[in-house]
C-alpha positions in Angstrom: 309.9 225.2 154.4 307.2 225.9 156.9 304.8 226.5 154.1 305.4 223.1 152.4 305.1 221.4 155.8 301.8 223.1 156.4 300.7 222.2 152.9 301.6 218.5 153.4 299.8 218.3 156.7 296.7 219.9 155.1 296.7 217.4 152.3 297.1 214.5 154.7 294.2 215.8 156.7 292.0 216.3 153.7 292.7 212.8 152.3 292.0 211.4 155.8 288.7 213.1 156.0 287.8 212.0 152.5 288.6 208.4 153.5 286.4 208.7 156.5 283.5 210.2 154.5 283.7 207.4 152.0 283.7 204.8 154.8 280.8 206.5 156.4 278.9 206.6 153.1 279.5 202.9 152.7 278.2 202.2 156.2 275.0 204.2 155.6 274.5 202.3 152.3 274.8 198.9 154.1 272.5 200.1 156.9 269.9 201.2 154.4 270.1 197.7 152.8 269.6 195.8 156.1 266.9 198.3 157.2 264.9 197.7 154.0 265.3 193.9 154.3 264.3 194.0 158.0 261.1 195.9 157.3 260.4 193.5 154.4 260.8 190.6 156.8 258.3 192.1 159.2 255.8 192.7 156.5 256.1 189.2 155.1 256.4 187.5 158.5 259.8 186.0 157.6 260.8 185.3 161.2 264.0 183.3 160.4 265.4 186.1 158.2 264.5 188.7 160.8 266.2 186.7 163.6 269.3 186.2 161.4 269.7 190.0 161.2 269.7 190.5 165.0 272.8 191.1 167.1 274.2 187.8 168.5 274.0 189.2 172.1 270.2 188.8 171.9 270.5 185.0 171.7 272.5 184.8 174.9 269.3 186.1 176.7 266.6 184.7 174.4 267.3 181.5 172.4 266.5 181.8 168.7 263.7 179.1 168.8 262.0 180.8 171.8 262.2 184.2 169.9 260.7 182.6 166.8 257.8 181.2 168.9 257.2 184.7 170.4 257.0 186.2 166.9 254.7 183.5 165.7 252.4 183.9 168.7 252.3 187.6 168.3 251.8 188.0 164.6 249.8 184.9 163.9 247.4 185.3 166.8 248.2 182.2 168.8 248.1 184.2 172.0 245.6 186.5 173.7 246.7 189.4 171.3 247.4 189.2 167.6 249.1 192.0 165.6 248.5 192.4 161.9 251.2 194.3 160.1 250.5 196.0 156.7 252.2 194.5 153.7 253.4 197.9 152.7 256.8 198.8 154.1 257.1 202.2 155.8 259.6 204.8 154.7 262.6 205.1 157.0 265.5 207.4 157.8 269.1 206.5 158.9 271.1 208.7 161.2 274.8 209.4 161.0 277.1 206.6 162.0 278.5 206.8 165.5 281.6 205.1 167.0 282.5 203.9 170.5 286.3 203.6 170.9 286.7 202.1 167.4 285.2 198.8 168.6 281.5 199.5 168.0 279.7 201.3 165.2 276.0 202.1 165.4 273.3 204.2 163.8 269.6 204.7 164.3 266.8 203.7 161.9 263.6 205.6 162.4 260.2 205.0 160.8 256.4 205.3 161.4 254.8 201.9 161.9 251.1 201.1 161.5 249.5 197.9 162.8 246.2 196.4 163.9 245.9 194.8 167.3 243.1 192.3 168.1 242.3 191.0 171.6 240.8 187.5 171.7 239.5 187.4 175.3 239.1 191.0 176.2 236.7 193.9 175.2 237.1 197.5 176.0 234.3 199.8 177.1 234.5 203.6 176.6 236.4 204.1 179.9 239.0 201.4 179.3 239.4 202.6 175.7 240.3 206.0 177.0 242.7 204.4 179.5 244.4 202.4 176.7 244.7 205.5 174.5 246.5 207.3 177.3 248.8 204.4 178.1 249.8 204.0 174.4 250.2 207.8 174.0 252.7 207.8 176.9 254.7 205.3 174.8 254.6 207.5 171.7 251.8 205.6 170.0 248.3 206.7 168.8 245.3 204.4 169.0 242.0 204.3 167.2 239.5 201.7 168.2 237.6 200.2 165.3 235.6 197.8 167.5 235.5 196.8 171.2 238.4 194.5 170.8 240.3 195.7 167.8 242.3 198.9 167.3 244.6 200.6 164.8 247.9 201.5 166.3 250.2 204.2 164.9 253.7 203.7 166.3 255.2 207.0 165.1 259.0 207.5 165.5 259.7 203.8 166.0 263.4 203.1 166.2 265.8 200.3 165.5 269.5 200.4 166.3 272.0 199.1 163.7 275.1 197.6 165.3 278.4 196.5 164.0 281.2 195.0 166.2 283.5 192.0 166.7 280.6 189.9 168.2 278.7 190.4 164.9 281.8 189.5 162.9 281.9 193.2 161.8 278.6 192.8 160.0 275.7 195.2 160.5 272.9 193.7 162.7 269.8 195.2 164.2 268.1 195.6 167.6 264.7 197.1 168.2 264.9 200.0 170.6 262.4 200.0 173.5 263.4 202.3 176.4 261.1 200.1 178.7 262.7 196.8 177.8 265.3 195.3 180.1 266.8 193.6 177.1 268.4 196.7 175.6 270.0 197.5 179.0 271.6 194.1 179.2 273.0 194.3 175.6 273.9 197.9 174.9 276.7 200.0 176.6 275.6 203.1 178.6 277.1 205.6 176.0 274.9 204.1 173.3 271.8 204.0 175.5 272.2 207.7 176.4 272.6 208.6 172.7 269.5 206.5 171.8 267.4 208.2 174.4 268.5 211.6 173.2 267.9 210.7 169.6 264.4 209.3 170.4 263.5 212.4 172.3 264.5 214.6 169.4 262.4 212.6 167.0 259.4 213.0 169.3 260.1 216.7 169.7 260.3 217.3 166.0 257.0 215.5 165.5 255.4 217.7 168.2 256.6 220.8 166.5 255.2 219.7 163.1 251.8 219.0 164.6 251.5 222.4 166.3 
């Protein structure tokens, strides 16, 4: 009798794990789809589509129209700095899917991003170029000046967070992770922030090991 009870519990456990694995696989597939579409939106400067993929909490802090103007100013050179993104999409990786009290699912999308930055009203001499390189390096980015006001930027280990909760109508959304941005601290719970910080540090550590 005890044997059959144990067998029954084992079967229940196995089927439960199988159901979880299938659910997790489905989530990863959906995250890969939105990640691929997001990177395509960036490459093609499709601001509306990119904004539509963002978590709704963003718009309680920055209205959609204001965010669109920021994107246009940044990527089309209407401001002091313009950023030119390559048309080629970078390869990306998706982490395992994490849960917070069954109310929030999230995962990390990591990729190496290349871009070209041009400053309209500023030129950099040798000393200021070195300063810029050190500042960008502290943020995990490598810089190569190709003129006194234009530089190639390699943002290795860039990271976006995929989020799914009631506020997103249980649809996967995205939020760019920047540890220096107050925005992420207003939107994300502390447990997720701690996990994101740890995951980012591990990415940078692995990159350091590979370069040694």
